[in-house]
C-alpha positions in Angstrom: 42.4 -32.4 20.5 44.9 -33.8 18.1 46.2 -32.1 15.0 44.7 -33.2 11.7 47.1 -34.8 9.2 46.5 -35.8 5.6 49.2 -37.3 3.4 52.0 -35.5 5.3 53.5 -34.0 2.1 54.2 -30.5 3.5 57.9 -29.8 3.4 58.1 -28.4 6.9 56.6 -29.2 10.3 53.0 -28.0 9.8 51.5 -31.5 9.9 53.7 -32.7 12.8 52.2 -32.6 16.3 53.6 -30.1 18.9 56.3 -31.5 21.3 54.4 -33.5 23.9 51.3 -34.1 21.9 51.2 -37.9 21.4 48.7 -38.3 18.6 47.5 -36.9 15.3 44.1 -37.4 13.7 44.8 -38.9 10.2 42.2 -38.2 7.6 43.4 -40.5 4.8 40.6 -43.1 5.4 37.9 -40.4 5.2 38.3 -40.2 1.4 34.8 -40.5 -0.1 33.2 -38.4 -2.8 29.9 -37.5 -1.0 28.2 -35.7 -3.9 29.0 -34.5 -7.4 26.7 -32.7 -9.8 28.0 -32.8 -13.5 25.6 -30.0 -14.4 27.2 -27.5 -12.0 30.6 -29.2 -11.6 30.2 -28.8 -7.8 31.8 -31.6 -5.7 31.5 -32.3 -2.0 34.1 -34.7 -0.6 35.6 -35.8 2.7 38.8 -34.1 3.7 41.0 -37.1 3.2 40.1 -37.5 -0.5 43.3 -37.0 -2.4 43.8 -35.0 -5.5 45.3 -38.1 -7.1 42.0 -40.0 -6.5 39.9 -37.1 -7.7 41.9 -36.8 -11.0 41.5 -40.6 -11.6 37.7 -40.2 -11.1 37.0 -37.1 -13.1 39.7 -36.3 -15.7 38.3 -38.6 -18.3 34.8 -37.2 -17.6 36.0 -33.7 -18.6 36.5 -32.1 -15.1 39.6 -31.0 -13.2 40.4 -29.2 -10.0 40.3 -25.4 -10.5 43.7 -25.1 -8.9 46.4 -27.7 -8.4 49.7 -27.5 -6.5 52.9 -29.2 -7.8 51.9 -32.6 -6.5 48.7 -34.7 -6.8 49.5 -36.4 -3.5 47.6 -34.0 -1.3 44.2 -34.2 0.3 41.3 -31.8 -0.1 41.7 -30.8 3.6 45.4 -30.1 3.0 44.6 -28.0 -0.1 42.3 -25.9 2.0 44.6 -25.7 5.0 47.6 -24.5 2.9 45.3 -22.6 0.4 47.4 -24.1 -2.4 48.2 -22.2 -5.5 49.4 -23.3 -8.9 50.5 -22.3 -12.3 47.3 -20.4 -12.9 47.3 -18.1 -9.9 47.6 -15.0 -12.0 44.3 -16.0 -13.6 42.3 -18.1 -11.2 43.7 -17.4 -7.7 44.3 -20.0 -5.1 42.2 -23.0 -4.1 40.3 -21.1 -1.4 38.7 -18.9 -4.1 36.8 -21.9 -5.4 35.8 -23.4 -2.1 32.0 -23.0 -1.6 31.8 -24.4 1.9 33.5 -26.4 4.7 32.4 -28.6 7.5 34.7 -28.4 10.6 35.0 -30.0 14.0 36.1 -27.1 16.1 38.1 -27.3 19.4 35.1 -27.7 21.7 33.8 -30.7 19.6 31.0 -28.9 17.8 30.4 -29.5 14.1 30.3 -26.2 12.3 29.6 -25.4 8.7 31.2 -22.3 7.2 31.4 -20.6 3.9 31.9 -17.1 2.4 28.4 -16.3 3.6 28.1 -18.4 6.8 30.5 -18.0 9.8 32.6 -16.0 7.3 35.4 -15.2 9.8 36.0 -18.9 10.6 36.0 -19.6 6.9 38.6 -16.9 6.2 40.8 -18.1 9.1 40.6 -21.7 7.9 41.5 -21.1 4.3 45.3 -21.1 4.6 45.1 -21.5 8.4 47.4 -24.6 8.4 44.8 -26.7 10.2 44.8 -24.7 13.3 41.1 -23.6 13.4 39.5 -27.0 13.5 39.4 -30.5 11.9 38.3 -30.1 8.3 35.8 -32.8 7.7 34.2 -32.0 4.3 35.0 -29.6 1.5 32.6 -28.4 -1.2 34.4 -27.0 -4.2 33.6 -25.7 -7.7 35.5 -27.8 -10.2 36.4 -26.8 -13.7 35.2 -28.1 -17.1 38.1 -28.8 -19.5 37.9 -29.2 -23.3 40.3 -32.1 -23.3 42.6 -33.9 -20.8 45.8 -32.8 -22.6 47.9 -29.6 -22.2 49.1 -27.5 -25.0 52.5 -26.1 -23.9 54.8 -23.5 -25.4 58.3 -23.2 -23.8 60.9 -20.6 -24.4 64.5 -20.4 -23.3 65.6 -17.0 -21.9 69.1 -15.7 -21.3 68.8 -14.0 -17.8 66.4 -13.2 -15.0 65.3 -9.8 -16.4 64.3 -11.3 -19.7 62.6 -14.2 -17.9 60.5 -11.8 -15.7 59.6 -9.7 -18.7 58.4 -12.8 -20.7 56.5 -14.0 -17.6 54.6 -10.8 -17.3 54.0 -10.6 -21.1 52.6 -14.2 -21.0 50.2 -13.6 -18.1 47.2 -12.1 -20.1 47.6 -14.6 -22.9 48.2 -17.9 -21.1 46.2 -19.2 -18.2 49.1 -21.3 -16.8 52.7 -20.2 -16.6 55.7 -21.5 -14.7 59.5 -21.7 -15.2 62.7 -23.0 -13.9 65.7 -20.7 -13.6 69.4 -21.3 -13.0 70.1 -19.7 -9.6 73.8 -20.8 -9.7 74.7 -18.8 -12.9 76.5 -15.5 -12.4 77.0 -12.3 -14.2 75.1 -11.8 -17.4 73.7 -15.3 -17.2 72.1 -14.8 -13.7 68.7 -16.4 -13.7 68.7 -17.8 -17.2 65.9 -20.2 -17.5 63.0 -21.8 -19.4 59.5 -20.5 -19.2 56.6 -22.9 -19.8 53.2 -21.5 -20.9 50.2 -23.8 -21.0 46.5 -24.1 -21.5 44.1 -27.0 -21.9 44.3 -28.3 -25.5 41.2 -28.0 -27.6 39.7 -31.3 -28.9 41.1 -30.8 -32.4 44.6 -30.2 -31.0 44.6 -33.2 -28.6 45.2 -36.9 -29.1 41.9 -38.8 -29.4 42.7 -41.2 -26.6 42.7 -40.6 -22.9 46.1 -40.1 -21.1 47.0 -43.2 -19.2 48.4 -42.7 -15.7 52.2 -42.4 -15.8 54.1 -45.1 -13.9 56.5 -43.5 -11.4 59.8 -44.8 -10.4 61.1 -44.9 -6.8 64.4 -43.8 -5.2 65.0 -47.0 -3.1 67.4 -45.5 -0.5 69.1 -42.4 0.8 71.9 -41.2 -1.4 75.1 -40.0 0.1 74.5 -36.5 1.6 77.4 -35.0 -0.3 76.2 -36.1 -3.7 74.2 -32.9 -4.2 76.9 -30.2 -3.8 77.5 -26.9 -5.4 79.5 -28.5 -8.3 76.9 -31.1 -9.2 74.0 -28.6 -8.7 75.7 -26.2 -11.1 76.1 -29.0 -13.6 72.4 -30.0 -13.2 71.2 -26.4 -13.7 73.4 -26.0 -16.8 72.1 -29.2 -18.3 68.5 -28.2 -17.7 69.0 -24.9 -19.5 71.0 -26.2 -22.5 68.9 -29.3 -23.2 66.1 -27.0 -24.3 67.8 -26.8 -27.7 65.4 -24.6 -29.6 64.6 -21.2 -28.3 60.8 -21.9 -28.6 59.1 -25.3 -28.5 55.4 -26.2 -28.8 54.1 -29.5 -27.6 51.0 -31.4 -26.4 51.8 -32.8 -23.0 50.4 -35.4 -20.7 48.7 -33.5 -17.8 50.8 -35.3 -15.1 54.0 -34.3 -17.0 53.0 -30.7 -17.0 51.5 -30.3 -13.5 53.4 -32.9 -11.5 57.0 -33.4 -12.8 58.3 -34.5 -9.4 55.6 -37.1 -8.9 57.2 -39.3 -11.6 59.9 -40.0 -9.0 58.6 -41.3 -5.7 60.6 -40.7 -2.5 62.7 -38.2 -4.5 63.6 -36.6 -1.2 66.1 -39.5 -0.7 68.3 -37.8 -3.3 69.2 -35.3 -0.7 70.6 -37.9 1.7 69.7 -38.7 5.3 69.8 -35.1 6.5 67.1 -34.2 4.0 66.3 -30.9 2.4 64.1 -27.8 2.9 62.3 -25.6 0.5 62.1 -21.9 0.8 59.3 -20.1 -1.0 58.6 -16.4 -0.9 56.5 -13.9 -2.8 58.1 -10.5 -3.7 55.3 -8.0 -4.3 54.9 -5.9 -7.4 55.6 -2.8 -5.2 59.2 -4.1 -4.9 59.7 -3.3 -8.6 60.9 -5.3 -11.6 64.3 -5.9 -10.1 63.1 -7.8 -7.1 63.7 -11.3 -8.6 67.3 -10.3 -9.6 68.1 -9.0 -6.1 66.9 -12.2 -4.6 69.0 -14.3 -6.9 72.0 -12.1 -6.3 71.6 -12.8 -2.5 71.5 -16.5 -3.2 74.7 -16.3 -5.3 76.5 -14.2 -2.7 75.7 -16.8 0.0 76.7 -19.8 -2.3 73.2 -21.1 -1.8 73.1 -23.5 -4.8 69.7 -25.1 -5.6 69.0 -27.7 -8.2 65.4 -26.5 -8.5 64.4 -22.8 -8.6 60.8 -22.2 -9.7 59.6 -18.7 -10.6 56.0 -17.9 -11.2 53.8 -14.8 -11.0 50.9 -14.3 -8.6 47.6 -12.5 -8.9 45.4 -10.9 -6.3 45.4 -11.9 -2.6 42.9 -14.5 -1.7 40.1 -14.7 0.9 42.2 -16.6 3.4 43.7 -14.5 6.2 47.0 -16.4 6.1 46.8 -17.2 2.4 50.3 -16.9 0.9 50.1 -15.4 -2.6 49.7 -11.7 -3.4 50.4 -9.8 -6.7 54.1 -10.2 -7.5 56.8 -12.8 -8.2 57.0 -16.0 -6.2 60.4 -17.9 -6.0 60.8 -21.4 -4.6 64.3 -22.9 -4.0 65.4 -26.2 -2.5 68.4 -26.5 -0.1 70.1 -29.4 1.6 69.8 -29.2 5.3 73.2 -28.3 6.7 74.6 -26.7 9.9 74.4 -23.2 8.2 70.8 -23.6 7.0 69.2 -21.6 9.8 71.5 -18.7 9.0 70.7 -18.9 5.3 67.0 -18.8 6.0 67.4 -15.9 8.4 69.2 -13.9 5.7 66.6 -14.7 3.1 63.8 -13.7 5.5 65.4 -10.4 6.4 65.7 -9.7 2.7 62.1 -10.6 2.0 60.9 -8.4 4.8 62.8 -5.4 3.3 61.1 -6.1 0.0 57.7 -6.2 1.6 57.1 -9.9 0.9 56.3 -13.0 2.8 56.9 -16.8 3.0 54.7 -19.9 2.4 54.1 -21.7 5.6 53.4 -25.0 3.8 57.0 -25.1 2.7 58.6 -23.6 5.8 60.7 -25.4 8.4 63.1 -22.7 9.7 61.4 -19.3 9.9 61.6 -17.6 13.3 58.5 -16.2 15.0 59.7 -12.5 14.9 60.4 -12.8 11.1 57.0 -14.2 10.3 55.2 -11.5 12.4 57.2 -8.8 10.6 56.1 -10.0 7.2 52.4 -10.9 8.0 50.2 -7.8 8.9 47.1 -10.0 8.9 48.3 -12.2 11.7 46.6 -10.3 14.5 43.2 -10.6 12.9 43.7 -14.3 12.3 44.8 -14.9 15.9 41.7 -13.0 17.2 39.4 -15.3 15.2 41.4 -18.4 16.2 41.1 -17.6 19.9 37.4 -17.1 19.5 37.0 -20.7 18.3 39.8 -22.3 20.3 40.4 -20.2 23.5 42.5 -22.9 25.2 44.8 -23.4 22.2 44.0 -27.1 21.9 44.8 -27.2 18.2 48.5 -26.8 17.6 51.4 -28.1 15.5 55.1 -28.2 15.8 55.1 -25.3 13.3 52.7 -23.3 15.3 54.9 -23.6 18.4 57.9 -22.5 16.4 56.3 -19.7 14.4 53.2 -18.5 16.4 54.5 -19.1 19.9 51.9 -21.8 20.9 52.6 -23.6 24.1 54.2 -27.1 23.9 53.1 -29.7 26.4 56.6 -30.9 27.0 59.7 -31.6 25.0 61.5 -34.8 24.0 58.5 -37.1 23.5 58.4 -39.6 20.7 55.5 -38.8 18.4 53.0 -41.4 17.2 50.0 -41.1 15.0 46.5 -42.5 14.5 44.0 -42.6 11.7 40.4 -41.4 11.9 37.8 -44.1 11.3 35.6 -44.1 8.3 32.0 -43.1 9.0 
């Protein structure tokens, strides 16, 4: 049974077939809205329906997804499999909290419907289960009504990571959406200086009277030289991002794509990293680790000369229903690194630190975590594996990531991987 694959936007190898598996089942042609009730804002769609399509259909009608990740180029099935979270996690949780039901094809070929009240264990294992419990065929989700399609944003420049974390926590009960970018290359008293963005949907009297037109993205046409992004240029980029926020506090009305999806305005942006590419590392440091957890993490990055042009820091609310769902109450930090010979050692060091802090990593972004590290940070894994074996005792559903992180069996190594698309019904 081949692995499901949507738009393939995960940073790591979770949507790649295991070594020796020759096909994947693409879902991008199964992209229909099957039902939508404006009175209840409940939508049922095929797993290949992209968030980009959904926004085009419903934003001007006054509806939006209850949770969105940092890109709109993701499918409904992928949002479930990764249990995506966004800038509003501290208020609204992750995507799985708003999923009312799923239709799956499980490993033995049966079509099974599950929800928080029907086949609950399968539902909990599928939310955040990285596509390893069955092919997600349909998703029923509770959408959100919005007062206007524009975002009211207040941004504030902060001098160091301690001030940033304090401002983030202060904003949480007042603003439904918060996110910020910090300078993880700065040292000393400037460590973690950054800009915090606080947002909410604008009220009709605050917003422009016209609908926001889709933004036209640009494309990076080729791979840049691998050495272009180096510690020197990354430090300069971080300093520019901090200082261009001239006023300490700014208030604006923003286009929703500019607020939610800043990277989507540059297609194929991964080419900026050169032919060897990049990896993103995202962890959550729990509240139990104390207010200094973010500073300790940044100090480790600086000590290992791990320069990143993008370092995103958000706060997270309660743990979700998914057994492998990533967020939990605390601070989440996401950093990008160029892939180099020393990358594995860097990720090992970061994982050892996160384990000591009682945190965990996000599988949708991961490409280097070792199996023993993941097991050390994920106490829910045994329960998830028990449910998975119940529905797939032969281990038919697997990915390159599940072989690496969960110890799944690979058929054989060194086989060129191809892919297929599922046919529309």
